[in-house]
Structures are given as C-alpha cells and as structure tokens.
C-alpha positions, 0 to 999 in steps of 0.5 A, spaced: 505 667 914 500 671 910 495 675 914 490 672 910 487 665 913 489 659 909 482 655 909 482 648 906 476 650 902 478 656 899 485 652 897 481 645 894 476 649 890 482 651 886 485 644 884 483 640 878 483 633 881 481 630 874 488 626 873 493 623 877 497 630 878 492 634 882 493 641 879 493 648 883 489 653 878 489 659 883 496 662 880 498 665 874 505 663 875 508 656 874 508 654 881 502 659 883 501 662 889 495 661 895 495 667 899 502 668 898 504 661 900 507 656 895 501 651 894 505 644 895 508 647 902 501 648 904 498 641 902 505 638 906 503 642 912 496 640 912 497 633 911 503 632 916 500 637 921 507 641 920 506 648 923 512 651 918 518 648 914 524 651 914 526 655 908 532 650 906 527 644 906 523 644 899 517 640 898 518 637 891 514 633 887 515 626 884 511 627 878 514 632 874 509 637 874 511 643 878 503 645 879 501 638 882 499 638 889 497 631 890 499 629 897 501 622 894 506 625 889 510 630 894 516 629 898 521 633 902 528 635 899 533 640 898 535 645 893 540 640 891 535 634 890 531 639 886 536 641 881 538 634 880 531 632 879 530 638 874 536 635 870 533 628 870 527 631 867 531 635 862 529 642 865 536 644 866 543 643 862 
C-alpha cells in the first residue's frame, strides 16, 4: 500500500463520467495510476469493501476500455481470463 492516503474525492475528480465508460484521466499510461495503485483495483475495493485483493486476482473490464473505472463494467478474473478477453477484442495475436 502506498504511504499516500487514498481519498475518494481525489480519485473521482480525475474521472470523466460523460459516457458509459468512466475514464480515469489521472495517469499518462494506458491504465494510469492513482497514488501508485491501479485505478480499477481501487474502485473494486471501495465498492466491495475489500481491504486488498490477491495479486493473482485481477480486476477486468467488460467494456474493452482499459481506462474505464465504471463499477458496473468491472469484474474479477485471472491473468488467463484477461488474455482470453484481449484475444476476443483483437488486442493480441
């Protein structure tokens, strides 16, 4: 866990909710980071009251938009589930 306090206000002020996919705009990489954390994992923990998630459990996005943090688009899966989904979306060969 980062030494920085994670606040929902800080997080949600960096999210564009204009479309069905809520885009986290806080980082410069595809998935961005929120004080060192993957934004989808932060939202999942807040929504479900989880203090942490096992590293082998990933928070995936049903919509196909990697920056999406809309809780209704998120689900838990494995790295294998992620690869299968990426293939379905044509993102890997």
